[in-house]
C-alpha positions as CSV (number, residue, x, y, z in Angstrom):
1,M,-20.6,60.0,-2.9
2,S,-17.7,59.1,-5.0
3,I,-17.1,55.2,-5.8
4,A,-14.3,53.8,-4.0
5,L,-14.4,50.1,-5.3
6,Q,-16.5,48.7,-8.1
7,T,-16.8,45.1,-9.6
8,H,-17.5,44.2,-13.2
9,D,-19.3,41.1,-13.9
10,L,-17.6,39.3,-10.7
11,S,-17.8,35.7,-10.0
12,I,-16.3,34.1,-6.9
13,G,-15.7,30.8,-5.7
14,Y,-12.8,28.2,-5.1
15,P,-11.1,25.6,-7.2
16,V,-11.6,21.9,-6.7
17,P,-8.8,19.6,-7.9
18,R,-9.6,17.8,-11.2
19,R,-13.1,19.3,-11.4
20,A,-14.7,22.7,-12.4
21,P,-14.5,25.4,-9.8
22,V,-17.2,25.8,-7.3
23,A,-19.0,29.1,-8.0
24,L,-20.6,30.9,-5.0
25,L,-21.5,34.1,-6.7
26,S,-21.9,34.7,-10.4
27,G,-21.9,37.9,-12.7
28,Y,-22.4,40.7,-10.3
29,D,-21.8,44.5,-10.5
30,V,-21.7,46.2,-7.1
31,T,-20.0,49.3,-5.7
32,L,-18.5,50.4,-2.5
33,R,-19.1,54.3,-2.0
34,A,-16.7,56.5,0.0
35,G,-18.1,57.5,3.4
36,E,-20.5,54.4,3.7
37,L,-20.5,51.6,6.2
38,V,-21.8,48.4,4.3
39,C,-22.4,45.1,6.4
40,L,-21.9,41.8,4.5
41,I,-24.3,39.3,6.0
42,G,-25.7,35.9,5.2
43,P,-25.7,32.2,6.4
44,N,-22.7,30.3,7.1
45,G,-21.0,28.9,3.7
46,A,-22.8,31.7,1.6
47,G,-19.4,32.8,0.8
48,K,-18.9,36.0,2.8
49,S,-15.1,35.5,3.5
50,T,-14.5,34.4,-0.1
51,L,-16.0,37.5,-1.5
52,L,-14.0,39.7,0.9
53,R,-10.8,38.0,0.2
54,T,-11.6,38.4,-3.5
55,L,-12.3,42.1,-3.1
56,A,-9.0,42.6,-1.4
57,G,-6.9,40.7,-4.1
58,L,-6.0,37.9,-1.8
59,Q,-7.5,35.5,-4.3
60,A,-8.5,35.6,-8.0
61,P,-12.0,35.8,-9.0
62,L,-13.4,32.9,-11.3
63,A,-14.3,35.7,-13.6
64,G,-14.8,39.4,-13.9
65,H,-12.8,42.3,-12.2
66,V,-12.8,44.2,-8.9
67,C,-11.4,47.7,-9.5
68,I,-10.1,50.6,-7.4
69,D,-9.4,53.9,-9.2
70,G,-10.0,52.0,-12.5
71,Q,-7.2,49.4,-11.6
72,D,-7.8,45.8,-11.3
73,V,-6.7,45.0,-7.9
74,T,-5.3,41.6,-9.1
75,Q,-2.7,43.5,-11.4
76,M,-1.6,45.8,-8.6
77,D,1.6,44.7,-6.7
78,A,1.4,44.2,-3.1
79,R,2.6,47.5,-2.1
80,A,0.3,49.3,-4.3
81,R,-2.8,47.2,-3.1
82,A,-1.8,47.7,0.5
83,Q,-1.8,51.6,0.0
84,R,-5.4,51.3,-1.2
85,I,-7.0,48.4,0.7
86,G,-6.8,48.0,4.6
87,I,-7.8,44.5,5.8
88,V,-8.8,43.3,9.2
89,L,-9.2,39.4,9.3
90,T,-10.8,37.3,12.2
91,E,-7.5,35.2,12.9
92,R,-6.1,35.5,16.4
93,Q,-2.5,36.0,16.4
94,S,0.2,35.9,19.4
95,P,1.3,39.3,19.9
96,G,4.6,38.3,21.6
97,L,6.0,41.6,23.1
98,L,4.7,44.0,20.6
99,T,2.9,47.3,21.8
100,G,-0.2,48.7,20.6
101,Y,1.6,51.5,19.0
102,G,4.1,49.0,17.5
103,L,1.1,47.1,16.0
104,V,-0.3,50.3,14.4
105,A,3.2,51.1,13.2
106,L,3.1,48.1,11.0
107,G,0.4,49.7,8.9
108,R,3.1,52.1,7.7
109,H,5.0,49.3,5.9
110,P,3.7,49.9,2.4
111,Y,5.4,53.3,2.8
112,T,8.7,52.6,4.4
113,D,11.9,51.6,3.0
114,W,13.4,48.1,3.3
115,M,14.6,48.7,6.9
116,G,11.1,49.7,8.0
117,R,12.2,53.2,9.4
118,L,9.4,55.6,10.2
119,S,9.5,59.1,8.9
120,A,8.3,62.2,10.8
121,R,5.1,61.9,8.6
122,D,4.8,58.1,9.2
123,E,4.9,58.7,12.9
124,A,2.3,61.4,12.8
125,V,-0.2,59.2,10.6
126,V,0.4,56.2,13.1
127,Q,-0.5,58.7,16.1
128,W,-3.5,59.9,14.1
129,A,-4.7,56.3,13.7
130,V,-4.1,55.6,17.4
131,D,-6.2,58.7,18.1
132,A,-8.8,57.8,15.6
133,V,-9.8,54.5,17.4
134,A,-9.4,56.3,20.9
135,A,-6.7,53.9,22.0
136,A,-4.1,56.7,23.1
137,D,-4.5,55.8,26.9
138,Y,-3.3,52.3,26.5
139,A,-1.3,52.2,23.0
140,A,2.2,51.9,24.9
141,R,1.1,49.0,26.8
142,P,2.0,45.2,25.4
143,L,-0.8,43.6,23.5
144,E,-0.7,40.5,25.6
145,E,-2.0,42.9,28.6
146,M,-4.9,44.2,26.6
147,S,-8.6,43.0,26.3
148,D,-9.9,41.6,23.0
149,G,-11.8,44.9,22.4
150,Q,-8.4,46.9,23.0
151,R,-6.6,44.7,20.6
152,Q,-9.4,44.9,17.9
153,K,-9.4,48.6,18.1
154,L,-5.5,48.7,17.4
155,L,-6.0,46.3,14.4
156,I,-8.4,48.9,13.0
157,A,-5.9,51.6,13.6
158,R,-3.3,49.7,11.9
159,A,-5.5,49.2,8.8
160,L,-6.2,53.0,9.1
161,A,-2.5,53.7,9.2
162,Q,-2.3,52.4,5.7
163,E,-4.2,55.4,4.6
164,P,-6.6,53.1,2.1
165,A,-9.5,54.2,0.4
166,V,-11.1,50.9,1.3
167,L,-11.4,49.2,4.6
168,L,-12.4,45.4,4.7
169,L,-13.1,43.5,7.8
170,D,-14.1,40.0,8.3
171,E,-16.2,39.6,11.3
172,P,-14.3,42.3,13.5
173,T,-16.9,41.9,16.4
174,A,-16.2,38.0,16.8
175,Y,-15.1,37.1,20.2
176,L,-16.4,40.4,21.8
177,D,-19.1,40.9,24.5
178,L,-22.2,42.8,23.6
179,A,-20.6,46.0,25.0
180,C,-17.7,45.9,22.6
181,R,-19.6,44.8,19.7
182,I,-21.6,47.9,19.9
183,E,-18.5,50.1,20.5
184,I,-16.5,48.6,17.5
185,M,-19.7,48.8,15.2
186,R,-20.2,52.4,16.4
187,L,-16.5,53.2,15.8
188,L,-16.6,51.8,12.2
189,R,-19.6,53.8,11.5
190,D,-18.1,57.0,12.5
191,L,-14.8,56.3,10.8
192,A,-16.5,55.8,7.6
193,R,-18.3,59.3,7.9
194,T,-15.4,61.2,9.4
195,T,-12.6,59.8,7.2
196,G,-14.7,59.5,4.0
197,R,-13.5,55.9,3.6
198,A,-15.6,53.1,2.2
199,I,-15.7,50.3,5.0
200,L,-17.1,46.8,4.4
201,L,-17.3,44.3,7.1
202,S,-18.9,40.8,7.4
203,T,-20.9,40.2,10.8
204,H,-23.2,37.7,12.3
205,D,-24.6,40.5,14.3
206,L,-27.8,40.9,12.4
207,E,-29.5,43.4,14.5
208,L,-26.5,45.6,14.9
209,A,-25.9,45.6,11.1
210,L,-29.6,46.8,10.7
211,H,-29.1,49.8,13.2
212,M,-25.6,50.7,12.0
213,A,-25.2,50.1,8.3
214,D,-25.7,52.6,5.6
215,R,-26.1,49.5,3.1
216,I,-26.4,45.7,3.4
217,W,-25.0,43.4,1.2
218,L,-27.1,40.1,1.8
219,L,-25.4,37.0,0.3
220,A,-27.5,33.7,0.2
221,D,-27.8,30.9,-2.3
222,G,-25.7,32.4,-4.8
223,V,-27.6,35.7,-4.9
224,L,-26.3,39.0,-3.7
225,H,-29.0,41.5,-2.5
226,T,-27.9,45.0,-1.9
227,G,-29.6,48.2,-0.4
228,A,-30.4,49.9,2.5
229,P,-31.5,47.9,5.7
230,E,-35.1,48.7,5.4
231,D,-35.3,48.0,1.8
232,L,-34.2,44.5,2.1
233,A,-36.7,44.2,5.2
234,L,-39.6,45.3,3.1
235,D,-39.0,43.3,0.2
236,G,-38.6,40.0,2.1
237,A,-34.9,39.4,1.4
238,F,-34.1,38.8,5.1
239,E,-36.7,36.2,5.6
240,A,-35.9,34.4,2.6
241,A,-32.3,34.1,3.4
242,F,-32.6,33.0,7.0
243,Q,-36.0,30.9,6.9
244,T,-34.0,27.7,6.7
245,V,-32.4,28.2,10.1
246,G,-35.4,29.1,11.8
247,V,-35.0,32.8,12.1
248,T,-37.6,35.6,10.7
249,L,-37.6,39.1,10.8
250,N,-40.4,40.9,12.7
251,P,-41.5,43.6,10.2
252,A,-43.0,45.5,13.0
253,T,-40.2,45.9,15.2
254,G,-37.1,45.5,12.8
255,S,-35.6,42.5,15.1
256,F,-35.1,38.8,14.5
257,V,-37.0,36.4,16.1
258,L,-36.5,32.6,16.4
259,Q,-39.5,30.6,14.8
260,N,-41.1,28.5,17.3
261,D,-44.0,25.9,17.0
262,L,-46.8,28.1,18.3
263,R,-49.0,26.0,20.6
264,Q,-52.0,28.3,21.1
265,P,-53.2,31.8,21.0
266,I,-53.1,34.1,24.0
267,H,-54.8,37.6,24.5
268,L,-52.4,40.2,26.1
269,G,-53.5,43.6,27.4
270,G,-51.2,46.2,28.3
271,D,-48.8,48.7,26.6
272,G,-45.4,50.2,26.6
273,A,-42.1,48.5,27.5
274,A,-43.9,46.0,29.6
275,R,-46.0,44.8,26.9
276,A,-43.1,44.5,24.4
277,W,-41.0,42.2,26.8
278,T,-44.1,40.2,27.7
279,E,-45.0,39.7,24.1
280,R,-41.3,38.5,23.5
281,A,-41.4,36.1,26.5
282,L,-44.7,34.6,25.2
283,E,-43.4,34.0,21.8
284,R,-40.2,32.4,23.3
285,A,-42.3,29.9,25.1
286,G,-44.4,29.2,22.0
287,F,-47.5,31.4,22.3
288,E,-49.0,33.3,19.7
289,V,-50.3,36.7,20.8
290,S,-53.9,37.4,19.5
291,A,-56.0,40.4,19.8
292,N,-59.3,39.0,20.8
293,G,-61.0,35.7,21.4
294,A,-58.2,33.6,22.9
295,P,-59.3,31.1,25.9
296,L,-56.3,32.5,27.9
297,R,-55.9,36.3,28.7
298,I,-53.0,38.2,30.4
299,E,-53.4,41.7,31.7
300,I,-50.4,43.7,32.8
301,D,-50.8,45.7,36.2
302,Q,-48.2,48.4,36.8
303,T,-48.0,49.2,40.4
304,T,-46.0,51.5,42.7
305,S,-43.5,48.3,43.4
306,G,-43.2,47.2,39.7
307,H,-45.5,45.2,37.5
308,R,-47.6,42.2,37.9
309,W,-49.2,40.0,35.5
310,Q,-52.8,38.7,36.0
311,L,-53.6,35.3,33.9
312,W,-57.5,34.9,33.2
313,Q,-58.8,31.5,32.2
314,D,-62.5,30.4,32.5
315,G,-63.3,33.4,34.6
316,A,-60.7,32.8,37.3
317,C,-57.8,35.1,37.8
318,Q,-54.3,34.4,39.2
319,E,-51.8,37.0,39.7
320,Y,-48.0,36.5,39.2
321,P,-44.9,38.9,40.3
322,T,-42.5,38.2,37.5
323,L,-42.4,37.0,33.8
324,Y,-40.7,33.9,34.9
325,A,-43.3,33.0,37.1
326,L,-46.2,33.8,34.8
327,I,-44.3,31.4,31.9
328,D,-44.0,28.8,34.2
329,A,-47.6,28.8,35.2
330,L,-48.7,28.8,31.5
331,K,-46.6,25.7,30.8
332,V,-48.5,23.9,33.5
333,V,-51.8,25.2,31.9
334,T,-50.9,24.1,28.5
335,Q,-49.6,20.7,29.6
336,S,-53.0,19.9,31.5
337,S,-55.0,20.9,28.5
338,E,-53.2,18.6,25.9
Protein backbone atom coordinates (compact mmCIF):
# COMPACT_ATOMS: atom_id res chain seq x y z
CA MET A 1 0.00 0.00 0.00
CA SER A 2 1.24 3.48 -0.83
CA ILE A 3 1.70 6.09 1.89
CA ALA A 4 -0.93 8.83 1.77
CA LEU A 5 0.25 10.90 4.73
CA GLN A 6 3.32 10.78 6.94
CA THR A 7 4.78 12.72 9.82
CA HIS A 8 8.40 13.47 10.59
CA ASP A 9 9.48 14.01 14.21
CA LEU A 10 6.00 15.40 14.94
CA SER A 11 5.21 17.14 18.23
CA ILE A 12 1.72 18.46 18.95
CA GLY A 13 0.17 20.53 21.70
CA TYR A 14 -1.15 23.99 22.41
CA PRO A 15 0.34 27.35 23.35
CA VAL A 16 -0.08 28.89 26.79
CA PRO A 17 0.22 32.70 27.19
CA ARG A 18 3.54 33.77 28.77
CA ARG A 19 4.54 30.14 29.28
CA ALA A 20 6.13 27.33 27.31
CA PRO A 21 3.70 25.40 25.06
CA VAL A 22 2.09 22.26 26.49
CA ALA A 23 3.20 19.21 24.47
CA LEU A 24 0.75 16.32 24.20
CA LEU A 25 2.88 14.18 21.90
CA SER A 26 6.54 14.58 20.98
CA GLY A 27 8.82 13.29 18.24
CA TYR A 28 6.68 10.77 16.35
CA ASP A 29 6.96 9.37 12.84
CA VAL A 30 3.70 7.74 11.72
CA THR A 31 2.04 6.99 8.40
CA LEU A 32 -1.44 6.68 6.94
CA ARG A 33 -1.63 4.21 4.09
CA ALA A 34 -3.99 4.34 1.14
CA GLY A 35 -6.94 1.98 1.47
CA GLU A 36 -6.72 1.64 5.27
CA LEU A 37 -9.21 2.55 7.98
CA VAL A 38 -7.35 3.73 11.09
CA CYS A 39 -9.12 4.44 14.38
CA LEU A 40 -7.63 6.95 16.81
CA ILE A 41 -8.64 6.15 20.38
CA GLY A 42 -7.58 7.19 23.85
CA PRO A 43 -8.83 8.75 27.08
CA ASN A 44 -10.39 12.22 27.11
CA GLY A 45 -7.76 14.94 27.12
CA ALA A 46 -5.09 12.74 25.57
CA GLY A 47 -4.88 14.98 22.50
CA LYS A 48 -6.90 13.15 19.83
CA SER A 49 -8.61 16.26 18.46
CA THR A 50 -5.36 18.21 18.60
CA LEU A 51 -3.63 15.48 16.60
CA LEU A 52 -6.38 15.46 13.97
CA ARG A 53 -6.33 19.24 13.64
CA THR A 54 -2.55 19.18 13.28
CA LEU A 55 -2.66 16.49 10.60
CA ALA A 56 -5.31 18.50 8.76
CA GLY A 57 -3.17 21.65 8.80
CA LEU A 58 -5.74 23.53 10.90
CA GLN A 59 -3.10 24.22 13.55
CA ALA A 60 0.66 24.21 13.39
CA PRO A 61 2.68 21.48 15.09
CA LEU A 62 4.95 22.43 17.94
CA ALA A 63 7.75 20.77 15.96
CA GLY A 64 8.20 18.46 13.00
CA HIS A 65 6.18 18.11 9.81
CA VAL A 66 3.04 16.56 8.34
CA CYS A 67 3.47 15.73 4.66
CA ILE A 68 1.26 14.64 1.78
CA ASP A 69 2.95 13.83 -1.53
CA GLY A 70 6.17 15.19 -0.03
CA GLN A 71 4.60 18.58 0.73
CA ASP A 72 4.25 20.04 4.22
CA VAL A 73 0.54 20.65 4.83
CA THR A 74 1.26 23.89 6.69
CA GLN A 75 2.96 25.25 3.57
CA MET A 76 -0.02 24.55 1.29
CA ASP A 77 -2.60 27.19 0.57
CA ALA A 78 -6.16 26.47 1.69
CA ARG A 79 -7.32 25.37 -1.77
CA ALA A 80 -4.48 22.90 -2.29
CA ARG A 81 -4.92 21.48 1.20
CA ALA A 82 -8.68 21.03 0.69
CA GLN A 83 -7.98 19.09 -2.52
CA ARG A 84 -5.86 16.61 -0.56
CA ILE A 85 -7.53 16.39 2.85
CA GLY A 86 -11.24 16.00 3.58
CA ILE A 87 -12.39 16.80 7.12
CA VAL A 88 -15.57 15.88 9.01
CA LEU A 89 -15.83 17.48 12.46
CA THR A 90 -18.22 16.77 15.33
CA GLU A 91 -19.74 20.23 15.70
CA ARG A 92 -23.45 20.37 14.93
CA GLN A 93 -24.34 23.17 12.56
CA SER A 94 -27.66 24.74 11.63
CA PRO A 95 -28.51 23.47 8.14
CA GLY A 96 -30.87 26.31 7.22
CA LEU A 97 -32.67 25.51 3.97
CA LEU A 98 -29.79 23.55 2.48
CA THR A 99 -30.61 20.22 0.84
CA GLY A 100 -28.48 17.14 1.19
CA TYR A 101 -27.29 17.49 -2.40
CA GLY A 102 -26.45 21.14 -1.79
CA LEU A 103 -24.35 20.18 1.22
CA VAL A 104 -22.38 17.62 -0.78
CA ALA A 105 -21.90 20.16 -3.60
CA LEU A 106 -20.05 22.42 -1.14
CA GLY A 107 -17.26 19.84 -1.29
CA ARG A 108 -16.46 21.03 -4.81
CA HIS A 109 -15.53 24.51 -3.56
CA PRO A 110 -11.76 23.84 -3.91
CA TYR A 111 -12.31 23.27 -7.65
CA THR A 112 -14.92 25.87 -8.66
CA ASP A 113 -14.47 29.48 -9.77
CA TRP A 114 -15.12 32.48 -7.52
CA MET A 115 -18.87 32.25 -8.21
CA GLY A 116 -19.02 28.60 -7.14
CA ARG A 117 -20.44 27.38 -10.43
CA LEU A 118 -20.44 23.59 -10.87
CA SER A 119 -19.17 22.14 -14.14
CA ALA A 120 -20.53 18.94 -15.60
CA ARG A 121 -17.62 17.08 -14.00
CA ASP A 122 -18.34 18.71 -10.64
CA GLU A 123 -21.94 17.55 -10.85
CA ALA A 124 -20.79 14.04 -11.71
CA VAL A 125 -18.43 13.95 -8.70
CA VAL A 126 -21.16 15.21 -6.38
CA GLN A 127 -23.56 12.52 -7.58
CA TRP A 128 -20.84 9.88 -7.20
CA ALA A 129 -20.25 10.98 -3.59
CA VAL A 130 -23.98 10.86 -2.82
CA ASP A 131 -24.20 7.37 -4.29
CA ALA A 132 -21.04 6.24 -2.46
CA VAL A 133 -22.71 6.82 0.91
CA ALA A 134 -26.07 5.38 -0.26
CA ALA A 135 -27.89 8.70 0.22
CA ALA A 136 -29.51 9.09 -3.21
CA ASP A 137 -33.00 8.37 -1.87
CA TYR A 138 -33.06 11.42 0.41
CA ALA A 139 -30.35 13.78 -0.92
CA ALA A 140 -32.95 16.12 -2.43
CA ARG A 141 -34.65 16.71 0.93
CA PRO A 142 -33.82 19.62 3.26
CA LEU A 143 -31.22 18.70 5.87
CA GLU A 144 -33.49 19.87 8.68
CA GLU A 145 -35.88 17.01 7.83
CA MET A 146 -33.18 14.34 8.12
CA SER A 147 -32.00 12.16 10.96
CA ASP A 148 -28.55 12.59 12.50
CA GLY A 149 -27.38 9.44 10.76
CA GLN A 150 -28.52 10.68 7.34
CA ARG A 151 -26.82 14.03 7.88
CA GLN A 152 -23.60 12.32 8.90
CA LYS A 153 -23.58 10.29 5.70
CA LEU A 154 -23.95 13.47 3.68
CA LEU A 155 -21.14 15.19 5.59
CA ILE A 156 -18.94 12.23 4.66
CA ALA A 157 -20.13 12.59 1.05
CA ARG A 158 -19.20 16.30 1.12
CA ALA A 159 -15.66 15.36 2.16
CA LEU A 160 -15.52 12.68 -0.55
CA ALA A 161 -16.59 15.27 -3.14
CA GLN A 162 -13.31 17.07 -2.46
CA GLU A 163 -11.59 14.00 -3.97
CA PRO A 164 -9.01 13.94 -1.18
CA ALA A 165 -6.26 11.40 -0.67
CA VAL A 166 -6.88 11.50 3.09
CA LEU A 167 -10.15 11.66 5.03
CA LEU A 168 -10.01 12.79 8.69
CA LEU A 169 -13.07 12.49 10.94
CA ASP A 170 -13.44 13.64 14.54
CA GLU A 171 -15.88 11.32 16.34
CA PRO A 172 -18.19 10.74 13.37
CA THR A 173 -20.45 8.42 15.40
CA ALA A 174 -21.13 10.92 18.20
CA TYR A 175 -24.87 11.56 18.77
CA LEU A 176 -25.82 8.39 16.86
CA ASP A 177 -27.60 5.30 18.14
CA LEU A 178 -25.94 1.89 18.03
CA ALA A 179 -27.38 0.83 14.67
CA CYS A 180 -26.25 4.08 13.03
CA ARG A 181 -22.80 3.88 14.63
CA ILE A 182 -22.30 0.42 13.15
CA GLU A 183 -23.59 1.57 9.77
CA ILE A 184 -21.27 4.60 9.65
CA MET A 185 -18.22 2.59 10.71
CA ARG A 186 -18.95 -0.11 8.13
CA LEU A 187 -19.44 2.58 5.47
CA LEU A 188 -16.07 4.16 6.26
CA ARG A 189 -14.32 0.79 6.23
CA ASP A 190 -15.84 -0.01 2.84
CA LEU A 191 -14.98 3.43 1.44
CA ALA A 192 -11.34 3.01 2.45
CA ARG A 193 -11.18 -0.29 0.60
CA THR A 194 -13.20 0.61 -2.50
CA THR A 195 -11.86 4.15 -3.09
CA GLY A 196 -8.26 3.59 -1.96
CA ARG A 197 -8.36 6.55 0.40
CA ALA A 198 -6.63 6.69 3.76
CA ILE A 199 -9.27 7.24 6.45
CA LEU A 200 -8.43 8.23 10.03
CA LEU A 201 -11.17 8.77 12.58
CA SER A 202 -11.23 9.40 16.30
CA THR A 203 -13.81 7.47 18.29
CA HIS A 204 -14.88 6.43 21.77
CA ASP A 205 -16.53 3.28 20.35
CA LEU A 206 -13.71 1.03 21.51
CA GLU A 207 -15.24 -2.31 20.56
CA LEU A 208 -16.37 -1.07 17.15
CA ALA A 209 -12.83 0.16 16.53
CA LEU A 210 -11.46 -3.27 17.43
CA HIS A 211 -13.83 -4.93 14.96
CA MET A 212 -13.58 -2.48 12.07
CA ALA A 213 -10.12 -0.87 12.00
CA ASP A 214 -7.17 -2.07 9.94
CA ARG A 215 -4.93 -0.27 12.41
CA ILE A 216 -5.35 1.45 15.76
CA TRP A 217 -3.62 4.61 16.90
CA LEU A 218 -3.83 4.56 20.69
CA LEU A 219 -2.91 7.90 22.25
CA ALA A 220 -2.44 7.97 26.01
CA ASP A 221 -0.06 9.68 28.44
CA GLY A 222 1.95 11.27 25.66
CA VAL A 223 2.59 7.96 23.89
CA LEU A 224 1.17 6.94 20.53
CA HIS A 225 0.90 3.16 20.09
CA THR A 226 0.18 1.98 16.54
CA GLY A 227 -0.60 -1.44 15.14
CA ALA A 228 -3.32 -3.92 14.31
CA PRO A 229 -6.01 -4.10 17.04
CA GLU A 230 -4.89 -7.61 17.93
CA ASP A 231 -1.26 -6.49 18.35
CA LEU A 232 -2.22 -3.78 20.84
CA ALA A 233 -4.47 -6.20 22.72
CA LEU A 234 -1.73 -8.79 23.05
CA ASP A 235 1.01 -6.38 24.16
CA GLY A 236 -1.14 -4.88 26.94
CA ALA A 237 -1.38 -1.37 25.46
CA PHE A 238 -5.16 -1.19 25.86
CA GLU A 239 -5.12 -2.22 29.51
CA ALA A 240 -2.36 0.28 30.31
CA ALA A 241 -4.21 3.13 28.59
CA PHE A 242 -7.61 2.64 30.22
CA GLN A 243 -6.83 1.13 33.62
CA THR A 244 -7.16 4.50 35.35
CA VAL A 245 -10.81 4.80 34.29
CA GLY A 246 -11.77 1.32 35.49
CA VAL A 247 -11.92 -0.40 32.10
CA THR A 248 -9.98 -3.49 31.13
CA LEU A 249 -9.80 -5.63 28.02
CA ASN A 250 -10.89 -9.24 28.33
CA PRO A 251 -8.14 -10.97 26.31
CA ALA A 252 -10.26 -14.06 25.71
CA THR A 253 -13.25 -12.25 24.17
CA GLY A 254 -11.66 -9.05 22.85
CA SER A 255 -14.28 -6.95 24.64
CA PHE A 256 -13.88 -4.15 27.16
CA VAL A 257 -15.35 -4.72 30.62
CA LEU A 258 -15.76 -2.56 33.68
CA GLN A 259 -13.54 -3.38 36.60
CA ASN A 260 -15.60 -4.34 39.64
CA ASP A 261 -14.68 -5.02 43.24
CA LEU A 262 -15.26 -8.78 43.06
CA ARG A 263 -16.95 -9.99 46.24
CA GLN A 264 -16.56 -13.75 46.02
CA PRO A 265 -15.95 -16.59 43.57
CA ILE A 266 -18.79 -18.54 42.01
CA HIS A 267 -18.76 -21.73 39.96
CA LEU A 268 -20.60 -21.61 36.64
CA GLY A 269 -21.61 -24.65 34.62
CA GLY A 270 -22.96 -24.56 31.11
CA ASP A 271 -21.82 -23.55 27.65
CA GLY A 272 -22.76 -21.60 24.56
CA ALA A 273 -24.38 -18.19 24.41
CA ALA A 274 -26.26 -18.68 27.68
CA ARG A 275 -23.00 -19.20 29.57
CA ALA A 276 -21.39 -16.14 27.97
CA TRP A 277 -24.31 -13.88 28.92
CA THR A 278 -24.52 -15.40 32.39
CA GLU A 279 -20.83 -14.79 32.99
CA ARG A 280 -21.25 -11.20 31.86
CA ALA A 281 -24.17 -10.66 34.26
CA LEU A 282 -22.23 -12.21 37.15
CA GLU A 283 -19.17 -10.06 36.51
CA ARG A 284 -21.31 -6.94 36.35
CA ALA A 285 -22.84 -7.89 39.70
CA GLY A 286 -19.38 -8.30 41.22
CA PHE A 287 -18.77 -12.06 41.15
CA GLU A 288 -15.65 -13.81 39.96
CA VAL A 289 -16.42 -16.87 37.87
CA SER A 290 -14.28 -19.75 39.14
CA ALA A 291 -13.77 -23.21 37.66
CA ASN A 292 -14.02 -25.24 40.86
CA GLY A 293 -14.18 -25.08 44.61
CA ALA A 294 -16.52 -22.13 45.04
CA PRO A 295 -19.21 -22.28 47.76
CA LEU A 296 -21.85 -21.07 45.29
CA ARG A 297 -22.58 -22.97 42.08
CA ILE A 298 -24.79 -22.12 39.12
CA GLU A 299 -25.91 -24.61 36.49
CA ILE A 300 -27.70 -23.53 33.33
CA ASP A 301 -30.55 -25.76 32.21
CA GLN A 302 -31.97 -25.38 28.72
CA THR A 303 -35.62 -26.40 28.41
CA THR A 304 -38.09 -26.37 25.55
CA SER A 305 -39.41 -23.03 26.82
CA GLY A 306 -36.03 -21.37 27.29
CA HIS A 307 -33.31 -21.30 29.95
CA ARG A 308 -33.47 -21.73 33.70
CA TRP A 309 -30.71 -21.14 36.24
CA GLN A 310 -30.10 -23.41 39.22
CA LEU A 311 -28.34 -21.87 42.22
CA TRP A 312 -26.70 -24.43 44.51
CA GLN A 313 -25.53 -23.62 48.05
CA ASP A 314 -24.79 -26.07 50.88
CA GLY A 315 -26.47 -28.91 48.97
CA ALA A 316 -29.71 -26.96 48.44
CA CYS A 317 -30.92 -25.85 45.02
CA GLN A 318 -33.16 -22.98 43.98
CA GLU A 319 -34.22 -22.45 40.36
CA TYR A 320 -34.76 -19.09 38.61
CA PRO A 321 -36.44 -18.34 35.27
CA THR A 322 -34.38 -15.24 34.37
CA LEU A 323 -30.91 -13.85 34.91
CA TYR A 324 -32.44 -10.82 36.60
CA ALA A 325 -34.09 -13.07 39.20
CA LEU A 326 -30.86 -15.02 39.67
CA ILE A 327 -28.75 -11.90 40.26
CA ASP A 328 -31.38 -10.54 42.63
CA ALA A 329 -31.22 -13.75 44.68
CA LEU A 330 -27.41 -13.71 44.69
CA LYS A 331 -27.43 -10.21 46.15
CA VAL A 332 -29.55 -11.47 49.05
CA VAL A 333 -27.28 -14.48 49.58
CA THR A 334 -24.09 -12.44 49.64
CA GLN A 335 -25.56 -9.76 51.89
CA SER A 336 -26.64 -12.36 54.44
CA SER A 337 -23.17 -13.90 54.47
CA GLU A 338 -21.36 -10.63 55.08
